C-alpha positions as CSV (number, residue, x, y, z in Angstrom):
1,X,-85.2,28.0,-42.3
2,X,-83.3,29.3,-39.2
3,X,-80.3,27.0,-38.1
4,X,-78.5,27.3,-35.4
5,X,-75.3,24.4,-34.9
6,X,-73.7,24.9,-31.8
7,X,-69.8,23.5,-31.6
8,X,-66.7,23.4,-29.4
9,X,-67.9,21.6,-26.5
10,X,-66.1,18.6,-24.5
11,X,-64.0,17.2,-21.6
12,X,-62.3,19.8,-19.6
13,X,-60.6,19.5,-16.4
14,X,-61.6,21.8,-13.5
15,X,-60.1,25.2,-14.1
16,X,-59.5,25.0,-17.7
17,X,-61.0,26.9,-20.3
18,X,-62.9,26.1,-23.2
19,X,-65.2,28.2,-26.6
20,X,-68.1,27.6,-28.0
21,X,-69.5,28.5,-30.8
22,X,-72.8,28.7,-32.6
23,X,-73.2,29.3,-36.3
24,X,-76.3,30.9,-37.6
25,X,-78.5,31.1,-41.0
26,X,-82.3,31.7,-42.0
27,X,-82.8,35.3,-40.1
28,X,-80.8,38.4,-39.5
29,X,-77.9,38.0,-37.1
30,X,-76.8,41.4,-37.2
31,X,-80.0,42.1,-36.3
32,X,-81.1,39.6,-33.5
33,X,-80.0,39.4,-29.7
34,X,-78.4,36.1,-29.5
35,X,-78.3,33.9,-25.7
36,X,-76.3,30.7,-24.5
37,X,-78.4,28.5,-22.4
38,X,-77.6,25.5,-20.3
39,X,-78.9,22.7,-18.9
40,X,-77.6,20.3,-16.4
41,X,-79.1,16.6,-15.6
42,X,-81.8,16.4,-14.2
43,X,-82.1,20.4,-13.8
44,X,-84.2,23.0,-16.0
45,X,-82.7,24.7,-18.9
46,X,-80.5,27.7,-17.6
47,X,-80.3,31.1,-19.4
48,X,-76.2,32.1,-18.9
49,X,-75.3,34.4,-21.2
50,X,-76.9,37.2,-24.0
51,X,-75.4,39.4,-26.7
52,X,-77.6,42.3,-27.9
53,X,-76.1,43.4,-31.5
54,X,-78.6,46.4,-31.7
55,X,-76.3,48.2,-28.9
56,X,-73.4,45.7,-28.7
57,X,-74.9,45.0,-24.3
58,X,-74.7,41.3,-23.4
59,X,-75.8,40.3,-20.0
60,X,-74.4,37.4,-17.9
61,X,-75.6,34.8,-15.2
62,X,-74.5,35.7,-12.1
63,X,-73.0,32.2,-11.8
64,X,-70.8,33.1,-14.7
65,X,-70.3,36.5,-14.5
66,X,-66.1,37.1,-15.0
67,X,-65.2,33.9,-16.6
68,X,-68.0,33.7,-20.0
69,X,-67.8,36.0,-22.4
70,X,-70.3,36.1,-25.3
71,X,-68.9,37.4,-28.3
72,X,-70.5,38.1,-32.4
73,X,-69.1,38.2,-35.8
74,X,-71.2,39.7,-37.9
75,X,-69.6,38.3,-41.2
76,X,-69.4,34.8,-40.0
77,X,-73.1,34.9,-38.0
78,X,-71.5,33.0,-35.4
79,X,-71.9,34.2,-32.1
80,X,-69.1,32.2,-29.2
81,X,-68.9,31.7,-25.9
82,X,-65.5,31.7,-24.0
83,X,-65.7,29.5,-20.9
84,X,-62.5,30.0,-18.4
85,X,-62.4,28.7,-15.2
86,X,-64.5,26.3,-15.7
87,X,-66.0,24.5,-12.6
88,X,-67.6,20.6,-12.5
89,X,-71.6,22.7,-12.2
90,X,-70.7,24.1,-15.7
91,X,-71.2,20.7,-16.3
92,X,-74.0,21.3,-18.9
93,X,-75.5,20.5,-22.2
94,X,-75.8,24.5,-24.1
95,X,-77.9,25.9,-26.3
96,X,-77.7,28.9,-28.7
97,X,-81.1,30.6,-28.8
98,X,-82.1,33.2,-31.5
99,X,-84.6,36.4,-30.4
100,X,-87.7,34.3,-32.6
101,X,-87.2,31.4,-30.1
102,X,-85.8,28.8,-32.2
103,X,-82.7,26.3,-31.2
104,X,-79.7,24.5,-32.2
105,X,-79.2,20.8,-31.2
106,X,-77.1,21.7,-28.6
107,X,-73.6,20.7,-27.4
108,X,-72.4,19.1,-24.0
109,X,-69.7,20.7,-21.9
110,X,-68.0,18.0,-19.1
111,X,-65.6,19.2,-16.5
112,X,-64.2,16.9,-14.3
113,X,-60.7,15.5,-13.4
């Protein structure tokens, strides 16, 4: 069965960096687009970034463009989200999703001084 396990969240000061990881299994990772979403308290889940393995194309939400980078390692079946210049408004639970719609359990990111 499909499994997605996120890690790498934590508490970071404004301006800091974190790298999230999502380890995937149970499907053909190299053929699946992978996405990162986030959900802040009281808000709807929003799309942050997507990587399409078929052509390595990427998409970013305007709110993170230029600060976040999505990448993947097919040998490790893992997708990453490098987050730089973090802001308090980036505070949320971050989830990865595979193209079939399965979700991971999420990892909390808190940006605060």
